[in-house]
C-alpha positions as CSV (number, residue, x, y, z in Angstrom):
1,M,-4.5,-25.5,9.4
2,S,-7.5,-24.6,10.9
3,E,-7.9,-22.2,13.9
4,L,-9.0,-25.1,16.2
5,S,-6.1,-27.1,15.3
6,F,-3.6,-24.3,15.7
7,M,-5.0,-23.6,19.2
8,G,-5.0,-27.2,20.0
9,K,-1.2,-27.3,18.9
10,L,-0.3,-24.2,20.8
11,M,-2.0,-25.6,24.0
12,K,0.1,-28.8,23.7
13,A,3.4,-26.9,23.0
14,M,2.5,-24.9,26.1
15,E,1.7,-28.0,28.2
16,L,5.1,-29.7,27.2
17,S,6.8,-26.3,28.1
18,K,5.3,-26.1,31.3
19,A,6.3,-29.6,32.1
20,A,9.9,-28.9,30.9
21,H,10.2,-26.0,33.3
22,T,8.6,-27.5,36.2
23,G,11.1,-30.4,36.2
24,L,8.8,-33.3,34.8
25,T,10.6,-35.6,32.7
26,L,10.0,-35.3,28.9
27,T,10.4,-38.3,26.8
28,Y,12.1,-38.5,23.9
29,F,8.7,-38.9,22.1
30,D,7.5,-35.5,23.9
31,V,10.4,-33.7,22.4
32,I,9.9,-35.3,19.0
33,E,6.3,-34.2,19.2
34,L,7.0,-30.6,20.6
35,S,9.8,-30.2,17.5
36,G,7.1,-31.0,15.1
37,E,4.5,-28.7,16.6
38,I,7.3,-26.0,16.6
39,E,8.0,-26.5,12.9
40,A,4.1,-26.7,12.0
41,L,3.4,-23.3,13.9
42,K,6.4,-21.8,12.3
43,G,4.8,-22.7,8.9
44,Y,1.6,-21.4,9.6
45,I,2.9,-18.1,11.0
46,A,4.9,-17.7,7.8
47,E,1.6,-18.3,5.8
48,L,-0.3,-15.6,8.0
49,E,2.9,-13.2,7.3
50,A,2.7,-14.0,3.4
51,E,-1.2,-13.3,3.6
52,R,-0.8,-10.0,5.5
53,R,2.0,-8.4,3.6
54,W,2.4,-5.0,1.9
55,I,2.3,-5.8,-1.8
56,P,4.3,-3.5,-4.2
57,V,2.1,-2.7,-7.2
58,S,5.1,-3.3,-9.4
59,E,4.9,-7.0,-8.2
60,R,1.1,-7.2,-8.9
61,L,-2.0,-5.8,-8.8
62,P,-5.5,-6.9,-6.9
63,E,-8.2,-8.8,-8.7
64,N,-10.9,-6.7,-10.4
65,I,-13.1,-4.7,-8.1
66,S,-11.3,-5.6,-5.1
67,N,-11.5,-3.6,-1.9
68,V,-8.2,-3.2,-0.4
69,L,-6.0,-1.2,1.9
70,I,-3.4,1.0,0.0
71,L,-0.5,3.2,0.7
72,S,-0.6,6.5,-1.0
73,R,1.7,9.3,-0.3
74,G,2.5,7.9,3.2
75,E,-1.2,7.3,4.2
76,Q,-3.1,4.1,4.6
77,L,-6.5,4.2,2.8
78,I,-9.1,2.0,1.6
79,A,-9.7,1.7,-2.0
80,S,-11.4,-0.2,-4.7
81,Y,-9.3,-1.6,-7.7
82,L,-11.1,-1.7,-11.2
83,S,-8.6,-3.7,-13.4
84,K,-10.9,-3.2,-16.7
85,Y,-10.0,0.5,-16.5
86,S,-6.8,0.1,-14.8
87,L,-8.3,2.7,-12.1
88,W,-7.8,3.0,-8.4
89,Y,-11.1,4.6,-6.6
90,V,-10.5,6.1,-3.5
91,P,-13.3,8.3,-2.2
92,F,-12.5,12.2,-1.6
93,V,-9.0,11.3,-3.2
94,D,-8.2,12.9,-6.4
95,K,-5.5,10.6,-8.5
96,P,-4.0,8.6,-5.7
97,V,-0.6,7.5,-6.2
98,V,-0.7,4.0,-4.9
99,T,2.6,2.3,-4.4
100,H,1.4,-0.6,-2.5
101,W,-1.5,-2.8,-1.3
102,M,-2.7,-5.5,0.9
103,P,-6.2,-7.4,1.0
104,L,-8.6,-6.2,3.8
105,P,-9.1,-8.6,6.5
106,E,-12.2,-10.7,6.6
107,L,-14.9,-9.5,8.5
108,P,-15.9,-11.4,11.9
109,E,-18.7,-13.6,12.2
110,V,-21.8,-11.5,13.7
111,Q,-24.0,-13.6,16.3
112,E,-27.4,-12.3,16.5
């Protein structure tokens, strides 16, 4: 689901909600449409939560030469994983004990 369609759906849901709270009549089709929008938004939220969860290293490891956020001895650190050597590289940390990791967020678009 694109960000634009997500925002459009959210705006529609807000409009319908405002109509309901101000006493305007909602038709059966408005309710059906709103219900569908809510389910679509719940699905989108679930996708985002799945993408941004802490992944146990016992479940899976990152792809080769991946920069990720790790949890090591209770600290959140940025690390690189080198699968060819089964090695976590964390600058200034000797032998990190990595229990979980997650992908780094995408960088924002820079407008010049």
